[in-house]
C-alpha angles and dihedrals in degrees: 000000000000091000092051090052090052091050091048092051091047091050090047092051092047090050091050091049092056093041093052093048104060116200120222117244111232096184089223092298123134086206133328106256091186090072093068102084120160112348111313117198126235096274093047090053090053090051094046092050092038088221143097119242116253090220136003127191146144121256134177110238114186088342094307124109116241129183110223131197117194122203109191094184089059094064092282093300119186120207111199122204132194115195088349093304123114112247106159141019121201123187105205101184108027116190091204130094121266095252135102093253089068090075088082089069086072095054093257119128118249109263126168113266114252092215133015136178112175091208096052121010154345113221138188109193118189091344101113116056100231097035122063088188134026113175137180106198131182120238100178137290126310116246094265088059098223102080122066119238110221144153131222121226127197118186116195121219116267 
C-alpha cells in the first residue's frame, strides 16, 4: 500500500512538471522562413525565433566582417548580419531530405526549382518574395556513405 502511494505521488509530480512546462508546437517546421521580411536586426531575429543563440561571434567572410548568431537546436543554423541587419541564413546540418519538397519544412510553399543539378545543388532563384536565392548545395557524403551531406542557403533581398 505504501509503495503504491509513493508511485502515485511520483506520477502526479511528474505530470505536474510536464503540465507546468509547456512545450512549443513547431508544426514540423525547423524555422519559419516567411517571418524574415526585410532585414531584421539581431534582437528581432531572437524574438521571431523565440530563442537565444547558442553562440554569437564576429567572423571575416571574404574580407568583410559579419556578426553571426548560431542556433544549434535549429539544425545548426547560422544567421549572418551586416551592420546589424540580417542578410543570410545558412542551415549547416539539415534534418530534411535532399529534395525540393523539403523546402516546406521552412514554412515556404513548394515551388518548382528554377535550376537543379543532382550532383551539386537545387536552387530557387527569384521564386520566394523575400529571398532572391534559396539553395540546397552538396558538401560531400555523410559518414555512412548513403546520405548526402548538404547545406541550405537563404539570401535576403538587398
